[in-house]
N, C-alpha and C positions, 0 to 999 in steps of 0.2 A: 307038393305043398307041405310046409312044416306045420307042426302043431305049436303055435306061438306060446300058448300057456305052458305047455310042457317044457319048451326050451327056456322060457323065462324062469320057471321053477328050478331048472337045472343050473341056470346062470346064477341064481341066488345062492346056490350051494357051491359056487365057484368052480363049476364044471367047465374046464377049458375047451372041451370039444363043443359044448353047447354054446359057449361064447363065440367060438369061431363060426359055428353055423349061423348064429344070429348076425354076426358081422357080415359074413358072406351073403346072407340073404338081403340085407338092407343097404350095404355099402354102395352098390352101383347106383341105386336110385338116389341115395343121400349125397353121393358125390355130385350128381347133377344139381341138387339143391345148393350145395356149397359153391358150385361154379357160378351161380347167379349172384353171389355175394363177394366174390374174390376177383382178382385181376388175372390169375392164371391157374393152371391145373395144380402146380406145386403148392400154391397157397391154399387151394381148395382141399388138397389132400391133408394139409396141416390142420385145417378146420375140421375135417372129417375125423381125424385121429383124436383131436381134443374133444369133439362131440361124443365120440364113443367112450372116451374116458368118463365123461359126465354121465352118459347113459348107464354104463356098468356100475358106476359108484352110486347112482341114484335109483337103480332098479328096484331097490327095497321100498321106494316111495310110490311105485306104480300101483295105483288103486283099482285099475280095471274099469274106470268110468268111460273110457274110450278104448279103441283097439290099441294093441301094443304098437302097431305101425304108426298110428296117429300120434301117440305119445312120444315115440322115438323121433319122428319127424319134427315135432314141436321143439324138442330139446336141441336138435340139430340146427334148426332155424335160429333159435335163441342164441346158440353158440356162435353161429356165423355173424349175427348182428352184434353181439358183444365184441367179437374180434374186430369187426369193422369199426365200431366206435373206438376201441383201443388203438387201432391203427390211425384213425383220423387225427388223433392228437399229434401224430408225428408227420402228417402229410405235408404241412407247410413249414416245417422246421427250417430255420435259417442258421447257418453257421455264424457265430458272433463276428468273425472276421469279415464275412460278407455284409453283415449288418453295419459294421463300422464303416466299411467302404461306401455303402449306400447312404448312410446318414451324413458322413463328412463330405462326400463328393457331390451327391445329387440334391441333397436337401438343404445344406447349410452353406455351401460354397465358401468354406473357410480354407485358407492356405495351409493351416496346420492340420496334420492328421492326428486323430485321437487314438489312443491305445484302446484295446478291448476293455481293459480294466477301468479306464476312465469312463468309457461309455456305460459300462455296467454300474459303476459308482453313481453316475448321474441318473440312470434309470432307477436304481434302488432308492435314491433319495426322494423319488416321487411318492405322493400319498398312495396308500394301497389301491384306492379306486382308480386314480390316474394310471398307476403302474399296471394294473390288471388290464384296463382298456387298451393302453398303449401296447402291451405285450400281445394281447389277443389280436389286435388289428395289424400293427406294424410288423410284428415278428411271426406270429402264428398264421396270419393271413385270413382271419375270419372277417366276415362282413359285419357292418354295424347292426343289421337286423338279427344276425345270429348271436352277436354279443348281447344284444338287448334281451333275447330269449334266455340265454344262459345265465345272465346276471339279474334277470327279472327287473329290468329298467326300461325306460322309454328309448326308442332309437335315437331321438334327438339328444338325450342325456349321454348316450354313448358317443355320439359325434362331438358334442361340446367337450366332454372330458378328454377325448383324444386330441382335440384342437388345443385345449389348455395344457395337456401333457407335452405336446410338441413345442409349445411356446416356452414352457419351463425348461425343457431339454435344451432348446436353442439358447436361452439366456444363460443357463449354467455352463454350456459349452463355450459360449462367448467369454464368460468370466474365466474359464480355464485357459482359453487362448490369450486373454489379457495378462493373466498371471505368467504364462509361459513367455510372452513377449517381454514383460518387465524383468524376468529372470535372465533373459538373454542380453539385456542392455548393459 
């Protein structure tokens, strides 16, 4: 058994041996904690490393109100949750080329394919509210309930803004198509 207070005091003085002892003592248990928040062991090991960086850089803030093990575990859990949320932003990312294909082929049934630039231009022309709801729902894959919580709006508001955004996108794409047809005549 290690004397945690002595090890922490040595760690505060940047004693590398003490840091290794602290790491070796807690890493196996904390890796198990990290595994519950990640998809695989490699990702859990990344969380573990980032968590220990936070632990060592914040050790000076340890006040002793709880055991060092409890404090260390709390930092590791918070690190895992932070990384989980950071990665959630990218979970439903769609390549803009895939989005262009989905919008033009499955939703609008136009004969004309639109370029990514045209689609982005049309989406950027939406009001900030419509654009945000459209991006969160159609591109990022969030549900209206989740969007409502994030945006602090009613679920029905999210649904109606998404519906209006789609309608505006359709009409603007139709205008682009008409302009393209006229130019080809």
